[in-house]
N, CA, C and O of each residue as an XYZ file, in Angstrom:
684
protein
N      14.440    121.537     48.890
C      13.663    120.362     49.083
C      14.117    119.582     50.213
O      15.322    119.512     50.454
N      13.212    118.957     50.966
C      13.421    118.022     52.065
C      13.052    116.588     51.590
O      12.014    116.346     50.974
N      13.953    115.687     51.913
C      13.782    114.249     51.387
C      13.729    113.333     52.431
O      14.630    113.252     53.266
N      12.610    112.550     52.442
C      12.340    111.526     53.485
C      12.665    110.181     52.713
O      11.893    109.735     51.865
N      13.740    109.624     53.026
C      14.184    108.356     52.307
C      13.524    107.122     53.023
O      13.657    107.032     54.244
N      12.910    106.291     52.420
C      12.382    105.045     53.078
C      11.037    105.380     53.753
O      10.509    104.522     54.461
N      10.473    106.544     53.578
C       9.321    106.950     54.344
C       8.085    106.621     53.675
O       8.092    106.246     52.503
N       6.982    106.743     54.376
C       5.650    106.440     53.899
C       4.761    107.610     54.459
O       3.764    107.890     53.793
N       4.981    108.249     55.482
C       4.197    109.307     55.985
C       4.319    110.582     55.275
O       5.406    111.152     55.175
N       3.130    111.090     54.733
C       3.088    112.315     53.996
C       3.041    113.395     54.993
O       2.266    113.432     55.949
N       4.024    114.358     54.663
C       4.111    115.591     55.508
C       4.484    116.816     54.639
O       5.388    116.798     53.804
N       3.757    117.802     54.897
C       3.949    119.097     54.153
C       5.429    119.526     54.232
O       6.014    119.608     55.312
N       6.025    119.801     53.022
C       7.291    120.234     52.828
C       8.337    119.078     52.695
O       9.537    119.303     52.539
N       7.816    117.868     52.764
C       8.681    116.746     52.553
C       8.345    115.980     51.331
O       7.156    115.796     51.069
N       9.308    115.495     50.525
C       9.072    114.576     49.478
C       9.573    113.196     49.897
O      10.537    113.092     50.656
N       8.948    112.171     49.422
C       9.415    110.723     49.762
C      10.131    110.018     48.719
O       9.691    109.973     47.571
N      11.223    109.460     49.071
C      11.871    108.455     48.209
C      11.751    107.108     48.773
O      12.071    106.897     49.943
N      11.298    106.167     47.987
C      11.056    104.822     48.649
C      11.424    103.817     47.559
O      11.228    104.093     46.376
N      11.934    102.699     47.931
C      12.394    101.541     47.009
C      11.071    100.896     46.409
O      11.109    100.306     45.329
N       9.941    101.024     47.117
C       8.685    100.502     46.789
C       7.597    101.539     46.315
O       7.470    102.605     46.918
N       6.845    101.232     45.274
C       5.754    102.234     44.886
C       4.653    102.141     45.936
O       4.004    101.102     46.053
N       4.438    103.172     46.675
C       3.346    103.215     47.609
C       2.705    104.427     47.493
O       3.248    105.311     46.830
N       1.456    104.655     48.115
C       0.797    105.942     48.077
C       1.652    107.021     48.690
O       2.270    106.788     49.729
N       1.714    108.206     48.082
C       2.408    109.350     48.557
C       4.029    109.328     48.261
O       4.768    110.253     48.597
N       4.443    108.219     47.630
C       5.735    108.144     47.327
C       6.022    109.111     46.017
O       5.331    109.029     45.001
N       7.015    109.948     46.144
C       7.318    110.912     45.003
C       8.421    110.458     44.118
O       8.397    110.820     42.942
N       9.402    109.694     44.561
C      10.427    109.200     43.885
C      10.670    107.735     44.218
O      10.648    107.372     45.394
N      10.911    106.844     43.183
C      11.221    105.400     43.397
C      12.636    105.349     43.289
O      13.241    105.983     42.424
N      13.241    104.555     44.202
C      14.779    104.358     44.213
C      15.183    104.070     45.612
O      14.355    104.066     46.523
N      16.447    103.829     45.795
C      16.979    103.510     47.099
C      18.074    104.491     47.491
O      18.603    105.262     46.690
N      18.366    104.408     48.746
C      19.523    105.241     49.347
C      20.813    105.095     48.792
O      21.654    105.986     48.917
N      21.045    103.999     48.166
C      22.418    103.850     47.585
C      22.619    104.440     46.280
O      23.742    104.455     45.774
N      21.583    104.937     45.686
C      21.728    105.624     44.341
C      20.906    106.764     44.268
O      19.701    106.667     44.034
N      21.519    107.915     44.466
C      20.687    109.282     44.484
C      20.954    110.018     43.233
O      20.866    111.245     43.206
N      21.293    109.290     42.148
C      21.717    110.016     40.945
C      20.516    110.743     40.231
O      20.727    111.527     39.305
N      19.341    110.480     40.657
C      18.216    111.309     40.051
C      18.180    112.715     40.741
O      17.377    113.557     40.340
N      19.043    112.983     41.781
C      19.021    114.262     42.325
C      20.411    115.115     42.042
O      21.531    114.618     42.165
N      20.181    116.341     41.682
C      21.364    117.137     41.482
C      22.283    117.399     42.577
O      21.877    117.282     43.733
N      23.510    117.749     42.324
C      24.398    118.114     43.445
C      23.715    119.294     44.291
O      23.044    120.167     43.740
N      23.924    119.254     45.587
C      23.547    120.274     46.450
C      22.047    120.749     46.110
O      21.775    121.946     46.020
N      21.146    119.792     45.938
C      19.782    120.192     45.624
C      18.777    119.784     46.788
O      17.563    119.879     46.611
N      19.274    119.365     47.884
C      18.428    118.902     48.947
C      18.844    119.667     50.169
O      20.026    119.730     50.507
N      17.813    120.285     50.872
C      18.142    120.941     52.207
C      18.414    119.987     53.322
O      19.403    120.087     54.048
N      17.461    119.014     53.442
C      17.438    118.045     54.623
C      17.093    116.715     54.042
O      16.214    116.569     53.192
N      17.891    115.659     54.584
C      17.415    114.298     54.339
C      17.223    113.557     55.615
O      17.987    113.687     56.572
N      16.188    112.780     55.606
C      15.721    112.044     56.871
C      15.628    110.608     56.366
O      15.023    110.331     55.330
N      16.247    109.695     57.133
C      16.336    108.302     56.900
C      16.199    107.600     58.275
O      17.130    107.609     59.081
N      15.015    106.991     58.522
C      14.786    106.404     59.837
C      14.829    104.889     59.517
O      14.027    104.429     58.704
N      15.737    104.105     60.128
C      15.809    102.733     59.958
C      15.872    102.221     58.518
O      15.101    101.355     58.104
N      16.819    102.790     57.776
C      17.113    102.569     56.350
C      18.635    102.116     56.167
O      18.943    101.206     55.397
N      19.510    102.783     56.891
C      20.889    102.430     56.569
C      21.214    100.983     56.988
O      22.132    100.405     56.406
N      20.590    100.425     57.864
C      20.873     98.942     58.121
C      20.574     98.003     57.095
O      21.029     96.860     57.127
N      19.734     98.477     56.065
C      19.314     97.809     54.927
C      20.297     97.765     53.744
O      20.119     97.089     52.731
N      21.412     98.605     53.997
C      22.403     98.733     52.938
C      23.517     97.762     53.081
O      24.123     97.614     54.142
N      23.793     97.053     51.910
C      25.001     96.089     52.015
C      26.265     96.853     52.301
O      26.441     98.008     51.914
N      27.155     96.143     53.009
C      28.399     96.702     53.421
C      29.233     97.333     52.353
O      29.890     98.351     52.571
N      29.201     96.686     51.127
C      30.012     97.214     50.055
C      29.511     98.544     49.432
O      30.227     99.200     48.676
N      28.257     98.916     49.777
C      27.609    100.161     49.335
C      27.535    101.347     50.370
O      26.951    102.389     50.071
N      28.122    101.170     51.558
C      27.920    102.091     52.588
C      28.666    103.335     52.307
O      28.045    104.398     52.329
N      29.869    103.318     52.057
C      30.598    104.535     51.795
C      30.064    105.316     50.682
O      29.996    106.543     50.751
N      29.673    104.639     49.637
C      29.206    105.238     48.336
C      27.881    105.933     48.748
O      27.558    107.008     48.242
N      27.109    105.294     49.688
C      25.756    105.843     50.092
C      25.995    107.157     50.795
O      25.381    108.170     50.461
N      26.945    107.144     51.831
C      27.157    108.461     52.490
C      27.728    109.513     51.618
O      27.454    110.701     51.790
N      28.533    109.084     50.667
C      29.088    110.046     49.695
C      28.007    110.778     48.881
O      28.013    111.987     48.649
N      27.051    109.867     48.466
C      25.891    110.442     47.634
C      25.069    111.287     48.472
O      24.706    112.366     48.004
N      24.696    110.934     49.724
C      24.031    111.764     50.532
C      24.612    113.189     50.744
O      23.925    114.210     50.707
N      26.077    113.148     50.989
C      26.725    114.397     51.166
C      26.692    115.187     49.874
O      26.568    116.411     49.911
N      26.797    114.535     48.753
C      26.795    115.212     47.416
C      25.450    115.951     47.178
O      25.467    117.099     46.735
N      24.319    115.335     47.456
C      23.090    115.979     47.047
C      22.636    117.060     48.215
O      21.774    117.895     47.941
N      23.200    117.021     49.432
C      22.871    117.936     50.390
C      23.435    119.378     50.084
O      24.597    119.523     49.705
N      22.635    120.361     50.247
C      23.199    121.700     50.196
C      24.150    122.057     51.267
O      24.092    121.451     52.337
N      25.079    123.052     51.058
C      25.895    123.380     52.129
C      25.072    123.935     53.410
O      24.178    124.778     53.341
N      25.474    123.397     54.426
C      24.679    123.699     55.739
C      23.524    122.720     55.852
O      22.779    122.854     56.822
N      23.288    121.756     54.980
C      22.139    120.840     55.070
C      22.345    119.869     56.188
O      23.413    119.719     56.782
N      21.143    119.167     56.445
C      21.155    118.350     57.649
C      20.762    116.889     57.193
O      19.881    116.689     56.357
N      21.435    115.950     57.767
C      21.079    114.522     57.501
C      20.714    113.893     58.801
O      21.544    113.651     59.677
N      19.343    113.618     58.901
C      18.786    113.037     60.113
C      18.861    111.464     59.858
O      18.404    110.967     58.828
N      19.458    110.725     60.849
C      19.725    109.400     60.681
C      19.174    108.660     61.947
O      19.509    109.036     63.070
N      18.388    107.681     61.767
C      18.028    106.818     62.866
C      18.362    105.402     62.424
O      18.108    105.013     61.285
N      18.928    104.653     63.331
C      19.267    103.323     63.058
C      19.037    102.432     64.397
O      19.187    102.972     65.493
N      18.696    101.160     64.307
C      18.701    100.328     65.482
C      20.172    100.427     66.008
O      21.164    100.276     65.294
N      20.185    100.705     67.380
C      21.570    100.772     68.078
C      21.967     99.458     68.497
O      21.383     98.863     69.403
N      22.981     98.972     67.839
C      23.425     97.571     68.185
C      23.886     97.391     69.652
O      23.738     96.309     70.220
N      24.423     98.420     70.232
C      24.922     98.359     71.645
C      23.700     98.157     72.526
O      23.741     97.293     73.402
N      22.657     98.874     72.352
C      21.332     98.768     73.098
C      20.713     97.357     72.957
O      20.378     96.697     73.940
N      20.573     96.911     71.620
C      19.958     95.696     71.258
C      20.746     94.548     71.861
O      20.133     93.653     72.443
N      22.079     94.520     71.756
C      22.758     93.505     72.306
C      22.701     93.335     73.798
O      22.681     92.236     74.353
N      22.674     94.538     74.429
C      22.515     94.504     75.912
C      21.146     94.001     76.272
O      20.992     93.240     77.227
N      20.178     94.402     75.544
C      18.745     93.777     75.859
C      18.718     92.394     75.602
O      18.069     91.665     76.352
N      19.378     91.904     74.577
C      19.344     90.474     74.242
C      19.991     89.651     75.342
O      19.416     88.636     75.735
N      21.137     90.024     75.855
C      21.886     89.372     76.823
C      21.211     89.464     78.239
O      21.335     88.554     79.059
N      20.507     90.580     78.481
C      19.909     90.714     79.788
C      18.562     90.019     80.041
O      18.056     90.002     81.163
N      17.978     89.428     78.929
C      16.628     88.791     79.125
C      16.746     87.306     78.994
O      17.560     86.837     78.198
N      15.970     86.526     79.739
C      15.906     85.200     79.624
C      14.728     84.694     78.804
O      14.640     83.539     78.387
N      13.798     85.692     78.601
C      12.484     85.354     77.892
C      12.769     85.189     76.493
O      13.293     86.060     75.799
N      12.365     83.896     76.040
C      12.795     83.505     74.639
C      11.898     84.326     73.627
O      12.364     84.619     72.526
N      10.680     84.682     73.970
C       9.934     85.531     72.926
C      10.582     86.964     72.831
O      10.662     87.542     71.747
N      11.055     87.528     74.037
C      11.798     88.768     73.943
C      13.059     88.561     73.119
O      13.309     89.374     72.229
N      13.811     87.615     73.329
C      14.979     87.426     72.602
C      14.746     87.278     71.022
O      15.526     87.746     70.193
N      13.639     86.604     70.724
C      13.256     86.514     69.267
C      12.998     87.881     68.602
O      13.481     88.249     67.532
N      12.095     88.634     69.461
C      11.859     90.142     69.035
C      13.128     91.023     68.810
O      13.258     91.863     67.919
N      14.002     90.707     69.724
C      15.279     91.591     69.608
C      16.056     91.108     68.499
O      16.663     91.921     67.803
N      16.110     89.794     68.241
C      16.834     89.300     66.867
C      16.135     89.890     65.798
O      16.827     90.435     64.938
N      14.879     89.899     65.663
C      14.249     90.664     64.504
C      14.635     92.143     64.322
O      14.773     92.640     63.204
N      14.798     92.798     65.423
C      15.175     94.184     65.397
C      16.736     94.301     64.807
O      17.117     95.230     64.095
N      17.548     93.201     65.232
C      18.885     93.250     64.721
C      19.060     92.823     63.244
O      19.848     93.406     62.499
N      18.282     91.766     62.849
C      18.432     91.156     61.591
C      17.327     91.567     60.474
O      17.392     91.244     59.288
N      16.402     92.263     61.016
C      15.143     92.678     60.170
C      14.003     91.677     60.390
O      14.166     90.499     60.706
N      12.877     92.265     60.194
C      11.591     91.484     60.274
C      11.464     90.424     59.190
O      10.733     89.451     59.373
N      12.097     90.572     58.161
C      12.134     89.713     56.965
C      10.741     89.328     56.413
O      10.482     88.208     55.972
N       9.851     90.379     56.479
C       8.453     90.087     55.953
C       8.405     90.302     54.389
O       7.411     89.928     53.767
N       9.475     90.905     53.747
C       9.519     90.948     52.356
C      11.005     90.944     51.871
O      11.911     90.883     52.702
N      11.255     91.007     50.560
C      12.688     90.998     50.142
C      13.481     92.248     50.571
O      14.704     92.250     50.425
N      12.855     93.285     51.080
C      13.656     94.497     51.515
C      13.848     94.537     52.918
O      14.685     95.314     53.377
N      13.163     93.780     53.681
C      13.253     93.775     55.136
C      14.323     92.953     55.774
O      14.052     92.180     56.693
N      15.541     93.101     55.307
C      16.586     92.404     55.828
C      17.680     93.415     56.305
O      17.892     94.401     55.599
N      18.354     93.240     57.406
C      19.448     94.181     57.793
C      20.697     93.469     57.528
O      20.918     92.325     57.926
N      21.599     94.265     56.765
C      22.870     93.863     56.464
C      24.007     94.419     57.390
O      25.190     94.104     57.263
N      23.551     95.221     58.269
C      24.614     96.065     59.072
C      24.140     96.414     60.306
O      22.960     96.742     60.433
N      25.001     96.385     61.366
C      24.602     96.779     62.734
C      25.305     98.055     63.105
O      26.526     98.157     62.985
N      24.593     98.968     63.525
C      25.223    100.318     63.788
C      25.369    100.785     65.218
O      24.497    100.497     66.038
N      26.386    101.461     65.537
C      26.544    102.031     66.873
C      27.326    103.378     66.587
O      27.892    103.578     65.513
N      27.315    104.243     67.584
C      27.708    105.674     67.398
C      29.049    105.782     66.819
O      29.262    106.545     65.878
N      29.975    105.041     67.347
C      31.405    105.289     66.932
C      31.593    104.835     65.350
O      32.309    105.431     64.545
N      30.917    103.826     65.113
C      30.974    103.355     63.599
C      30.234    104.438     62.746
O      30.796    104.912     61.759
N      29.079    104.802     63.087
C      28.278    105.745     62.361
C      29.108    107.143     62.216
O      29.005    107.803     61.182
N      29.843    107.516     63.176
C      30.588    108.687     63.031
C      31.704    108.586     62.111
O      32.062    109.584     61.486
N      32.283    107.469     61.973
C      33.389    107.178     61.011
C      32.905    107.351     59.605
O      33.648    107.824     58.745
N      31.678    106.982     59.352
C      31.079    107.050     57.966
C      30.902    108.563     57.729
O      31.302    109.094     56.693
N      30.316    109.214     58.682
C      30.089    110.747     58.497
C      31.359    111.379     58.222
O      31.407    112.200     57.306
N      32.428    111.098     58.914
C      33.647    111.860     58.734
C      34.355    111.449     57.359
O      34.962    112.274     56.677
N      34.231    110.166     57.029
C      34.849    109.743     55.777
C      34.163    110.353     54.589
O      34.820    110.589     53.575
N      32.871    110.624     54.652
C      32.169    111.201     53.511
C      32.035    112.701     53.540
O      31.362    113.288     52.694
N      32.680    113.332     54.521
C      32.707    114.914     54.437
C      31.989    115.649     55.614
O      32.232    116.830     55.860
N      31.078    114.892     56.345
C      30.451    115.499     57.451
C      31.483    115.842     58.522
O      32.253    114.955     58.890
N      31.550    117.035     59.033
C      32.450    117.428     60.140
C      31.860    117.270     61.489
O      32.557    116.894     62.431
N      30.548    117.554     61.622
C      29.897    117.590     62.892
C      28.556    116.787     62.874
O      27.834    116.691     61.882
N      28.319    116.238     64.059
C      27.010    115.515     64.204
C      26.598    115.717     65.625
O      27.426    116.015     66.486
N      25.296    115.555     65.887
C      24.701    115.508     67.283
C      23.834    114.376     67.442
O      22.972    114.125     66.599
N      24.026    113.600     68.582
C      23.159    112.597     69.018
C      21.865    113.367     69.622
O      21.999    114.330     70.377
N      20.711    112.905     69.261
C      19.534    113.393     69.807
C      18.520    112.206     70.341
O      18.613    111.030     69.990
N      17.679    112.655     71.121
C      16.628    111.501     71.663
C      15.506    111.396     70.629
O      14.982    110.329     70.311
N      15.167    112.647     70.111
C      13.947    112.674     69.228
C      14.207    113.795     68.200
O      14.730    114.853     68.552
N      13.847    113.560     66.962
C      13.867    114.549     65.940
C      12.751    115.533     65.802
O      12.870    116.630     65.258
N      11.541    115.008     66.394
C      10.322    115.772     66.327
C       9.935    116.216     64.936
O       9.493    117.341     64.700
N      10.132    115.225     63.978
C       9.753    115.470     62.583
C       8.561    114.366     62.248
O       7.432    114.722     61.911
N       8.910    113.148     62.369
C       7.916    112.074     61.971
C       7.680    111.166     63.251
O       8.516    111.057     64.148
N       6.529    110.569     63.239
C       6.361    109.518     64.249
C       6.636    108.177     63.610
O       5.800    107.670     62.862
N       7.715    107.626     63.867
C       8.241    106.471     63.172
C       9.102    105.578     64.109
O       9.079    105.671     65.336
N       9.853    104.716     63.413
C      10.776    103.768     64.240
C      11.880    104.450     64.952
O      12.588    103.825     65.740
N      12.047    105.656     64.716
C      13.149    106.396     65.452
C      12.721    106.436     67.046
O      13.538    106.491     67.965
N      11.308    106.400     67.201
C      10.849    106.441     68.578
C      10.505    104.990     69.154
O       9.897    104.872     70.218
N      10.876    104.015     68.484
C      10.639    102.690     68.865
C      11.202    102.358     70.210
O      12.387    102.626     70.409
N      10.420    101.754     71.245
C      10.855    101.264     72.444
C      10.642     99.804     72.598
O       9.703     99.246     72.032
N      11.482     99.177     73.342
C      11.328     97.667     73.673
C      11.636     97.725     75.301
O      12.570     98.322     75.837
N      10.738     97.049     75.855
C      10.822     96.974     77.362
C      11.090     98.452     77.955
O      11.910     98.645     78.852
N      10.354     99.426     77.395
C      10.377    100.716     77.870
C      11.754    101.350     77.724
O      12.123    102.190     78.545
N      12.539    100.969     76.690
C      13.886    101.523     76.396
C      13.877    101.820     74.920
O      13.517    100.964     74.112
N      14.302    103.118     74.531
C      14.524    103.463     73.144
C      15.626    102.555     72.466
O      16.706    102.315     73.006
N      15.262    102.095     71.278
C      16.286    101.196     70.778
C      17.039    101.724     69.544
O      17.784    100.986     68.899
N      16.831    103.021     69.226
C      17.362    103.602     68.129
C      18.575    104.650     68.562
O      18.617    105.259     69.631
N      19.403    104.713     67.656
C      20.459    105.709     67.688
C      19.951    106.742     66.748
O      19.717    106.480     65.568
N      19.780    107.927     67.280
C      19.271    109.096     66.396
C      20.303    110.214     66.397
O      20.741    110.679     67.449
N      20.690    110.645     65.165
C      21.825    111.512     65.029
C      21.510    112.497     63.889
O      20.850    112.079     62.938
N      21.926    113.753     63.911
C      21.744    114.607     63.022
C      23.290    115.056     62.562
O      24.069    115.611     63.338
N      23.595    114.737     61.218
C      24.857    115.158     60.723
C      24.725    116.496     59.965
O      23.708    116.729     59.312
N      25.724    117.360     60.043
C      25.646    118.643     59.409
C      26.749    118.768     58.316
O      27.946    118.603     58.552
N      26.192    119.098     57.010
C      27.176    119.392     55.994
C      27.668    120.830     56.246
O      26.892    121.764     56.445
N      29.071    120.949     56.222
C      29.706    122.218     56.410
C      29.184    123.275     55.434
O      28.851    122.936     54.298
N      29.103    124.553     55.843
C      28.762    125.663     55.101
C      29.668    125.896     53.948
O      29.261    126.395     52.899
N      30.862    125.545     54.140
C      31.939    125.935     53.121
C      32.636    124.674     52.530
O      33.530    124.798     51.693
Protein backbone atom coordinates (compact mmCIF):
# COMPACT_ATOMS: atom_id res chain seq x y z
CA UNK A 1 0.00 0.00 0.00
CA UNK A 2 1.02 3.59 -0.66
CA UNK A 3 -0.34 6.12 1.84
CA UNK A 4 -0.90 9.82 1.16
CA UNK A 5 -1.15 11.52 4.55
CA UNK A 6 -3.10 14.77 4.61
CA UNK A 7 -3.96 14.42 0.97
CA UNK A 8 -7.11 15.05 -0.96
CA UNK A 9 -6.09 14.22 -4.52
CA UNK A 10 -7.24 10.76 -5.58
CA UNK A 11 -4.55 8.87 -7.47
CA UNK A 12 -4.50 5.26 -8.55
CA UNK A 13 -2.37 3.11 -6.27
CA UNK A 14 -2.54 5.54 -3.35
CA UNK A 15 -4.82 5.52 -0.28
CA UNK A 16 -5.53 8.72 1.63
CA UNK A 17 -5.30 9.32 5.38
CA UNK A 18 -6.71 12.68 6.42
CA UNK A 19 -7.70 14.21 9.74
CA UNK A 20 -10.92 15.46 8.11
CA UNK A 21 -13.61 13.39 6.40
CA UNK A 22 -13.51 14.50 2.78
CA UNK A 23 -14.36 12.89 -0.55
CA UNK A 24 -11.82 10.22 -1.46
CA UNK A 25 -10.42 9.84 2.07
CA UNK A 26 -9.86 6.17 2.90
CA UNK A 27 -8.75 6.50 6.53
CA UNK A 28 -9.60 9.12 9.14
CA UNK A 29 -6.76 9.99 11.48
CA UNK A 30 -3.64 12.03 11.76
CA UNK A 31 0.05 11.53 11.20
CA UNK A 32 0.81 11.35 14.95
CA UNK A 33 -1.13 8.10 15.44
CA UNK A 34 -0.77 5.39 12.80
CA UNK A 35 -1.97 2.61 15.12
CA UNK A 36 -4.61 1.61 12.57
CA UNK A 37 -1.78 0.28 10.37
CA UNK A 38 0.26 -2.86 10.99
CA UNK A 39 4.03 -2.94 11.30
CA UNK A 40 5.77 -2.82 7.93
CA UNK A 41 2.45 -2.68 6.05
CA UNK A 42 3.09 0.37 3.86
CA UNK A 43 5.47 0.65 0.89
CA UNK A 44 5.53 4.44 0.57
CA UNK A 45 4.25 7.36 2.62
CA UNK A 46 3.74 10.82 1.16
CA UNK A 47 3.19 13.84 3.42
CA UNK A 48 3.21 17.28 1.84
CA UNK A 49 2.95 20.21 4.23
CA UNK A 50 1.78 18.05 7.12
CA UNK A 51 4.68 17.79 9.59
CA UNK A 52 4.58 21.49 10.44
CA UNK A 53 1.09 20.87 11.87
CA UNK A 54 2.47 18.44 14.48
CA UNK A 55 3.06 19.75 18.00
CA UNK A 56 6.66 19.61 19.23
CA UNK A 57 5.94 16.98 21.87
CA UNK A 58 4.65 14.52 19.23
CA UNK A 59 7.39 14.88 16.60
CA UNK A 60 9.70 12.00 17.51
CA UNK A 61 6.74 9.70 18.17
CA UNK A 62 5.38 10.61 14.74
CA UNK A 63 8.65 9.80 12.98
CA UNK A 64 8.93 6.52 14.91
CA UNK A 65 5.38 5.58 13.86
CA UNK A 66 6.14 6.31 10.21
CA UNK A 67 9.27 4.20 10.43
CA UNK A 68 7.30 1.38 12.11
CA UNK A 69 4.60 1.12 9.44
CA UNK A 70 6.98 1.40 6.47
CA UNK A 71 8.21 -1.84 4.94
CA UNK A 72 11.95 -2.45 4.76
CA UNK A 73 13.21 -0.47 1.77
CA UNK A 74 10.15 1.81 2.00
CA UNK A 75 10.17 5.50 1.13
CA UNK A 76 8.92 8.47 3.11
CA UNK A 77 8.29 11.50 0.89
CA UNK A 78 8.29 14.68 2.98
CA UNK A 79 7.56 18.23 1.94
CA UNK A 80 7.58 21.05 4.48
CA UNK A 81 7.78 24.82 4.23
CA UNK A 82 11.51 25.56 4.35
CA UNK A 83 12.06 27.98 7.19
CA UNK A 84 15.42 29.09 5.78
CA UNK A 85 13.83 30.10 2.48
CA UNK A 86 10.80 31.73 4.08
CA UNK A 87 12.79 33.80 6.56
CA UNK A 88 15.12 34.98 3.79
CA UNK A 89 12.10 35.97 1.70
CA UNK A 90 10.58 37.77 4.69
CA UNK A 91 13.71 39.77 5.44
CA UNK A 92 14.38 40.63 1.80
CA UNK A 93 11.00 42.24 1.04
CA UNK A 94 9.68 45.58 2.18
CA UNK A 95 6.21 44.92 0.75
CA UNK A 96 3.78 44.52 3.68
CA UNK A 97 1.36 42.31 1.72
CA UNK A 98 4.22 39.98 0.80
CA UNK A 99 5.41 39.90 4.42
CA UNK A 100 1.89 38.95 5.52
CA UNK A 101 1.71 36.13 2.94
CA UNK A 102 5.08 34.80 4.07
CA UNK A 103 3.97 34.88 7.70
CA UNK A 104 0.95 32.76 6.73
CA UNK A 105 3.31 30.23 5.13
CA UNK A 106 5.33 30.14 8.35
CA UNK A 107 2.46 30.07 10.88
CA UNK A 108 -0.32 28.52 8.80
CA UNK A 109 -3.24 30.07 7.00
CA UNK A 110 -5.40 29.54 10.11
CA UNK A 111 -8.57 29.04 8.07
CA UNK A 112 -9.77 26.21 10.35
CA UNK A 113 -8.74 24.44 13.57
CA UNK A 114 -6.20 22.27 11.70
CA UNK A 115 -4.46 25.01 9.72
CA UNK A 116 -1.90 26.07 12.31
CA UNK A 117 1.83 25.46 12.10
CA UNK A 118 3.51 24.38 15.31
CA UNK A 119 6.99 23.87 13.92
CA UNK A 120 9.41 25.36 11.42
CA UNK A 121 11.55 22.96 9.40
CA UNK A 122 14.92 23.19 7.71
CA UNK A 123 17.09 20.41 6.31
CA UNK A 124 19.48 19.91 9.24
CA UNK A 125 16.62 19.62 11.72
CA UNK A 126 14.60 17.28 9.52
CA UNK A 127 17.63 15.04 9.06
CA UNK A 128 18.01 14.73 12.85
CA UNK A 129 14.47 13.38 13.15
CA UNK A 130 15.12 10.95 10.29
CA UNK A 131 18.23 9.58 12.00
CA UNK A 132 16.66 9.47 15.49
CA UNK A 133 13.75 7.40 14.17
CA UNK A 134 15.87 4.89 12.23
CA UNK A 135 16.17 6.29 8.71
CA UNK A 136 19.80 6.08 7.61
CA UNK A 137 19.70 7.93 4.28
CA UNK A 138 17.67 10.65 2.64
CA UNK A 139 17.82 12.68 -0.56
CA UNK A 140 16.75 16.26 -1.09
CA UNK A 141 14.80 16.63 -4.36
CA UNK A 142 13.26 19.52 -6.25
CA UNK A 143 10.12 17.62 -7.23
CA UNK A 144 8.60 14.23 -6.33
CA UNK A 145 6.61 13.98 -9.58
CA UNK A 146 3.78 12.23 -7.73
CA UNK A 147 1.14 14.82 -6.81
CA UNK A 148 0.54 18.41 -7.88
CA UNK A 149 0.34 20.05 -4.46
CA UNK A 150 2.04 22.44 -2.04
CA UNK A 151 5.40 20.72 -2.54
CA UNK A 152 5.52 22.75 -5.79
CA UNK A 153 4.43 26.05 -4.23
CA UNK A 154 6.36 29.13 -5.33
CA UNK A 155 6.45 32.62 -3.90
CA UNK A 156 8.04 35.40 -5.95
CA UNK A 157 9.14 32.72 -8.41
CA UNK A 158 11.02 30.77 -5.70
CA UNK A 159 10.10 27.30 -4.45
CA UNK A 160 9.34 27.53 -0.73
CA UNK A 161 9.32 23.82 0.16
CA UNK A 162 11.97 21.49 1.42
CA UNK A 163 11.30 18.22 -0.44
CA UNK A 164 13.06 15.12 0.85
CA UNK A 165 12.79 11.35 0.39
CA UNK A 166 13.90 9.26 3.38
CA UNK A 167 14.67 5.58 2.86
CA UNK A 168 13.98 2.85 5.40
CA UNK A 169 16.92 0.44 5.41
CA UNK A 170 16.45 -2.97 3.74
CA UNK A 171 17.67 -4.76 6.86
